[in-house]
Every structure is written in structure tokens, then in C-alpha cells.
N, C-alpha and C positions, 0 to 999 in steps of 0.2 A: 908594646901595645898590641901587636898582632897575636903574640902568644896568649896574652891575657884575654883577648877577645875570643879566641878559640876555646879556651877553658870555660868561658862564660856561656857560649852557645851550646856546647855539648850537653850539659845538664838540662838545658831547656828542651832540647829535642827528646831526651829520654823521658822527661815528664809528659811531653805531648803523646808519645807512644803509649805510655802507661795509661793516660787518660782515655785514649781511643779504645784500648783493649777493654777497659772497665765499662765504657759506654756501650760497646758492642755486646758485652756480656749481659748488661742490664736490659738492653733491647730484646735480646734473645729470650730472656726469662719473661719479659712482658708479653712478647708475641705468643710464647708458648702458653702462658696463662690465659691470654685473650682467646686463643683458638680453642682452649679447653672449655671456655664458658660460652661458646657460640654453637649454633647448629646450622643445618642445611635443609632446604626444601627442593625436591626434585619431582618431576611429574610429566604428564603428557596432556595435550589438548586435542580432541577429536570432534568431528561433526556428529551430532546426536542422531542424525538420520542415516548417513552413509557409513559412519565409523572411520572415515578417512582422516589422517592427521591434518591439522590446520597450522600452516606456518605464519609467522608474523603476528601472533596473538600477544597482546600486552598482558603480562602477569605482574601484579603489583600487590605489595603488602599495604593494606589500608592504614592510613594515619602515619605512614612513614615515607621516606624518600627512596626506599629500596624497590627495585622492579627490574624486569627483563622482558625479553620476547622469545617466542618459540622458534626453533630451528625448522629446517625443511621437513624434518621428520615429526614435527609437532612436539618436540621435547624442550624442557626448560630446566634451569637450575639456579637457585639462589643460595649463596653461602654467606658466612660471617654474620649470621642473624643472632642477636642476643636471645638468650633463653627467655621463654615466656609464651603467651597465648596471642595469636594473631588471626586476622581475617584476610584471606587471600582472594583477590578478584581477578578474573580473566575477562577481557573485553576485546571485541573486534567489530569493525564496521560490517553490517549485514547480519550480525548475530546478537542474540540477547546476552546481556551481561550476567555472568554467574559468579556467585560469591560463596566461598566455603568458610564458615566461621569456626572459632575455637580450635584452631590448628596449634597443637602443642609443639614447641621447639625445645628439644632437650640436647645437651652437649653429647656428641658422639653417637646420636641416634637420628639419622636423616628422616625427615617426614616425606611421605609419598602421597602425591595428590594426582587425581585424574579428573580433568574437566571434560564435559560433553556439552558443547554449545549448540543451542537450537537456533535455527535461522529465524530472522525477523525481517519485516518489510520496512524499507526506508522510504518515507513519504517524500515525493518529489513534486515539482510543479506540474500541473495538468497540461497536457499537450492539446492544443487547439488546432483544428484543421479547417474550421468553417470561415473564420474571419478573412483569411487570405488564400484559401484553397491549398495551403501548404502547411505542413506540421510545424508549429511554433510553440514555444513555451508560453504559458498564460501571462507571464510578466512581460513578454516581448510584444504582445499584440496591442495595436493602437486603439482598438475598439473596446467598448464596455461589454464584457462577456460574463455570463454565469454558467457554471458547470454543475450539473446534477448527475451524480454517480449512481451506479446500481445499488450501492450501499444505502444512499439517501432514499431511494425508492423503497427498499425493503424495510428500512427503519420506520417509515411513515405508513406502512401497510397499504400502499397505493394499489388500486385496481387497474389503472391505466396511466399513461404518461401525463395526462392532463392533471391528475391529482397531485403529482409531484411538482408540476410547473407552478402550482398555486403558491408555493413557498419561495419561488425565485424572486429576487428584488426587481421591482418595476414591471412585473407581469401580473395582470389581472384578467378576469373573464367577465364578459358581458353577453348575456344570452347564450352562453355556451361557446362563444367565440373569444379567441385570445386577443388581448389588448396589451401591447408593449409600450409603456411610457405614454399612453394616451394617443398614440399615432394611428391606431386602428379604428377606434370608434365602433359604432354599431352598424354593421354592413351585411346583415343577413340577406342572402340571395343576391348580393351585389359583388361578391368576391372578397377575399381577405387580402389585406396589405402585408400580411406576414407569410413568408414562404416556409413550407415544411419540406425538409429533406430527410431521406432515409439513406444513410451511408453516402451522403453527398449527392444523391439523385433526387430531383423534385418529385414529390408525392402529393399531387393535388388533383382532385377529381375534375373532370372536364365539364360536368353538368352544372354544379353549384359553385365550385371554386372555394368551398370551405374546407376545413381540415377535418379529416376522419381520424380521431385520436385512437381508436381501437384497431387500426390497421396493422399494428405490430404489437404482439403480446409483450407486456412489460418484463416478463421473465427473460426475454431475448435481448433486452436493452443493456448495453454496457455503460453508456452515459448519454447525456443530452446536453448539447451546446446551444446556448441562447445568445444570439448577437442582438444587443439592444441598440437600435438606431438603424438608419438607412444603410442598406447594403446593395442598392440597385446598380452600383458600378460593376459589381461582380456577378450578380444574379438576375438583373433585369428589374422591370417595374413591379414585379410581384413581391419584391423584398424592400419596399419603401418603409414599412414599419419595422422590419427586422427579419431575422432568420432563426428557425429552430431546426437543428440537425440531430436526428436520432441515429446514434451509432450503435449498431448491433454487435453482439458478442462474436468473437472469433471461435473457430472450432477448438475444443479443449484437447489438451495433450492426454491421450488415453481416452477415458470415458468419464462422463459426468451426467448425473441424473438428479433432477429436483422436482418434487411434487408438493403442491400447496393446496389445501382445501379448507373451506370455512362455510358455516351455515348459521343463520340467525333468524330470529322471530321478531316481527314488527310489533310494537306496542299498540293495542287497539285504541287509537286516538279518535276514531270516529265509529259511528254505528251503521255504516253503509253496508257492512257484510258481517256475517257470523262465522265465516271461514277463518281458519288459521292462516295468517299471512307470513310466508317464509321467503327467505332469500338465500341463494346458494351460489357459491363461487368456487371455481376449480382451475388450477393451472398446472401444466406439466412442461418440463424442459429436459431435453436430452441432447448430448453432444458427444462426438467421437471422432478420433483421427486414426486413420489406417495408412501408414507410410506417408505418401505425399497427398493423400485425399482426406479431407475432413468435412463434416457437415454438422448443422445445427437444426433441430426441430423443436418447435414450441407451439403450444395450443392453450387457449383459455376459454372458459365457459362462464356466463353470467345469466342467472335465472332468478327473477324477482316477481312476486305477486303484487308488489307496490304497497305503500302505506296509505294511499288514498285511491279513490275510484279512478279507473282508466290510467293508472300509472304503472301497470305491469309491463315487463319486457323480458325478452329472451334473445340472447345474442352469443355468438361464439366466433373465434378467429383462430387462424393457423398461420404459421410462418416457417419458412424453410430457407436455409442458406447452405450452399455447397462451395467448397474451395479446393482447387487443385494447384499444387505448387510444381511448376515446371523446373524452376531454378530458385535460388535464394532471393533473386530480385525480380522474378517474373512469375505471375500466377493468374489464374482465371477464377472469377467469383460469380456465382449465379444465385439470385435471391428471388423469392416469390412470397406473396402473402394474400390471404383471403379473409374477408370479414362478412358475417351474415347478421 
């Protein structure tokens, strides 16, 4: 029995060895033919402005599961790609997505791609400093707040902050005075129940108590925060109706110049005069930073003959802001404005 069993096992082991050799040979031929029918993509990803390499950029063949990421030197490589035409996409947070179409993959001929990604802005929640006197995200504030950005003011072609506030929810104007959710009412000459702040500092005239909307040129406004509802616990009895905080722009990094001018002609709707009725508007903004010192200068001019008798006006305003950084956490800011 033992001898017979030994004679039976030996042929079985020989057959197994032969089968494995044949299997390895077939796999080698298959891998060789597969590699001959595939191609490779290599390339780099850099910043479009600075030209520096971008690490960690996602590079993907669209409509496939193939992808990789760039190295610290901004380089990437994709191999074993079947021959054909593909679209290659590069994406990274903070940069615009770039896609290169019709990339031909040929066996034995690697494709070389160079991506140059341009920076893009990531929209985040607005930071509110008015509702609690501390910087908080808009989603974390318990009060009902509206944010009017500088972009909103420019899009609506506003001439002052009041024009932009007309589009804020819950804000209306009665006789030129602001009314937030009906709490203000008509109080000409009796003081306003809405507190106006400029960079967190109360800006209310002592004689009339009303709001002077042209005290800050709109070109110097970064955003406007409107707190709808009583805020007297933080700001006193002047904020029973709400708070409007005008936040001015910070000094620009380097230099920034902006000029806007417009002129129009009133339609002769009445025959009280034969003169041509014109209206002229002009605004200028300049900002600069020199080392630790930066400043902002803005001015505006409004001149109108009026479209009816005794409706003409002429007014101008200037605004200045200077900032000096002693350290990263300590600085001094001086602001001043004048309106005529």
C-alpha cells in the first residue's frame, strides 16, 4: 500500500508543476500584450500667477476611475491607460478647475500635460461684528441680520448707503428716515430709534439726532450690517429700533485707485424753466500700504439742477482712514469724515 501510494502521488506533483509553469507563461504573455496596448500620462501643475508647483492637486481622467494627486514638486503620473482619447481634469480647493480635452493616449508614447491653475475665491459665511460686538459667523448670531456688501452697492449703482439699504428686507424709509420693521415710525426732529455706527463707533449728530447718510462716501464702504430688532442691551436706548453699522475698507495691499463719474439730463417734465437741467456725480477712491502704515482716501461730489423748481442741490464729502500696525495683534486706527 505504501509503495503504491508513493507511485500515485509523484505523477500528480509533476502534473501540478507543469500546470503552474504553463500558467505563468500565459500570464507573462498577457501582461506583455496588455502593457503594449496601454499608455501613460505625465505632467506638472503650477500656479498661474506665481508659477510655483502645487502639491496635492487631484488629477483625474473624466468618466473613468483613474486618478492621482501631484507630489511636492507638483508632478503627477498615470499609467496603464488604455489607448484612446480622454479628458484630463485638475482640481484643488481655492483654484479654478482646469480640463484638457482630446488627450490622445498611444502605446509606447507618453502624453505630457502642463496645468496652470488660476486662483478662485471660496465664498464663506459673512462675519458679523455688530450683533454681539465680537466677530461671529452669520449663522451663529441669534439676531436677525442683513449684510450688504460692497459688490451689492456697486451692482445697484448706488450714490450713497441709503440707496443700498432700500433693498434690505424689513428696511424702509419714511420722509428720508430709516424705518426697521416698523419700530422707528416718523420722528423727524425727535431723534431716531436706529443707531448708526461707523466701524463700531456711534455716528449721530448732536443737534437733530437723525442719520446723515452722506457722511461716508460709498466707495469707502466694505459692507453694511443691519441688526433688525432692539439692541439696546448693548448700545443703549438709541438702538431700540435696530443698529446700522457701516464698516469701511481696510488699506489695500500695495496701491488701489478707483474713479467713477456720471452725468445725466433731466427730461423737461415742466415748463418752469427753459434751461437745460443737468445732474453730475463723481467719486474717487485711493488706498495704499507702505510697510506697517496704510491709509484710505475717498471723496464724492453730487451736483444737480433738479427736475422741479427749488429742488437743486450741491454737496460733497470726504473720508480718510489711517492704520498703523505695531504688531500682528496691536494697531492704531484714525478715521475722519466731512460732508458739506
